[in-house]
Phi, psi and omega in degrees: 000319181297324179297320180295318180296315181297321179296322181294334182298335181297340181261005183292134174258123192239149177264111172253123193256352189227152175221164190240206185204171183269346180192155184276136175290170185297337182278353181287130180295148179291130181293144178238152179212142177220177181298333181287343179285335181294147173308125188296140173083009182235106178289326178216125179291322180208129178280338180253152176301134181215145178240131173242146180264138182226118181248140171201165180260126180206149177264099187287350180272354183252106182286001178252006177267100195279351174301314179290320178302313182298317180293324176299318177295317179304313181297311183300311185291321180294319179293327177293323180287327183231084186300338179282351183257131172244126176257118184259104183276144166239114185246120182244120186286320183273123184298324180293319177295320177299316178305310183299313186287314183291324179294318179297319180293319179295314181299328182273358182078021182244028183297147175298162184300315178231139182205154174292130185233207184217178190226180178054223185295340180286336182278326191307314182300326180288324176294315180296333178279357178076024186260351185246135181279132174295149185246003187302327181294339180295326182292333177276320184284326183239090186304330181299324178297321178299324184286321192255352180254103183288165181300324181298331179275348177271333184300315184301333181252020182256142176224124179053041173085358178247147180267127181242343178205150178236141177279146175273341183207150167275162185204166174213166175250126183225172171257107173283148177217156180267109183298325181295317178296318179298315182293316181298331184252008176072026179273146170244155177303123185287138176255348178228159179297324179296321177295323177296319178299321180296319178297317179301313181299317181291323177299314180298323177297326185265003180077022178259134174294121182296301181230116177297137180209119172244097191257028180292341176269358174066331180290333184301322180292344178285344184289307175298327175301311181295320179298313179297317182303314181296316182296323183278318191239359178077195188262340192300304181292321179305314182288332176299323180278311186286318184267310182275349177057045172276142184277080185238024182291345178271008176294150182303327182295316179293324178296315180296320179297321177296320178295323180289326175298318176298323178295321177302317180297315180299326181279358177079033179299323195243173173309132179303142180053043188302330182294343179256004184258132177286150181302319182299323179293318179291321178298322179298323180297327178283316180299327183267013175064029173266345176240138183283330185220164176206126177272122184200172178281156183295342178295345179269002184298318184298309178294328177292321178292324177300323182277321189251344180060224184288355175281354179274130173224178177208156173209166178269156178305131188286171181290148175258136182304132180061020179280158180270346181266190183207146178288358174278354180260125184250152168285122179229144180200193175230149183216180177066041180293145175233141183223166177239137181289135175292340181269001180296138176264004182230047187298323182299316180290318179300319181289327176295318177294320178300312180297325177299316179295332179259023173282162183299317183291321180287328174292322176300316180299318181292320178297326181282350169280343179120004179285145171274104191290146173271350176273169183229159178074020179265118181273114181261147175284114183300337179285346182255358181252124183292152185297330181293325177294319178298318179294319179296318177302316181293315183295311182286331181286339184267349182289140180263351179215142180215176175213157187263156176284136197289327183288331174295311187287324182279334180059224185290347176297000000 
């Protein structure tokens, strides 16, 4: 049975949300480390030289993708603290290539000691195949993790009551927009779907890409679909499928939402031929002010702010006339999962490095890059956090109702 599960993993389509860089820009805060950052209670992680492998997906050519910057610092600082330990990184820029390679390694029982993983339904097949190490003992061994990782952040990586992966950040899906383009063309933030359509039409008249979209990974197009579905039909049916996993995709509501997504394409909402466009190419069009808007996860706020500065804004998908949903409801989730291989022969060292990344100081560093942290009680220097991240924290933190992105929750289903 395990062989069948492992073989099936090769077909898993996964959402990788973050990418990294080869070096920190001048605005990146200087990393700090102290004795309290070390895994508590361990004078030496290893008395003998040891090497652990660490895989993650990052775009090393983009100096504003702080996931990679942060991991480079994690590796450097941990090795300085424990000279007998060598962390050997494998960094793969293309998410699809990362999927292929990491899945093949896991299926073959050759997974790296620590690796970027996924959460919710995407994690379960790997756990059932016996390839992921439980992490519950870390909360006992490293008390700081118990303090700063709330129960809500443990749920996404839990299977049958055990924790197998932890997210590095909370996240949401929003519509980023270029304030300068809006002001120059007399656009206002739309409060209704009809107003959004009017902006799209005017953008097309002026030769501006309305909403950047690089859908070669196919999950990206599900985001406007999900947004429209919630505004039109609310959460009840959506949650029956996403949470309860009832097979109701042939319901009229899902069909109508699909038809409306096709209508958006016909109206020129997105980058032309978006299914053949890579996400990085579409993101560049937004950064370079060739696209007025871009639907993306909040983890992309920092690089967008780096490119656009105070011209960057965001809003939620607007209300649909006579719809049952509301623009006060946001897509919220967790991302940046990290896991440890059950086949690792160096679990103690791997777990020490894992705990180091989830220490209070290393979480503070990541938060000050602009990540919306999944940890709690982390005091960030307000002078080091860009204003768009602060606004996103406030907006997503104030919502009383949310819904999940469907490919995360359904996983291989």
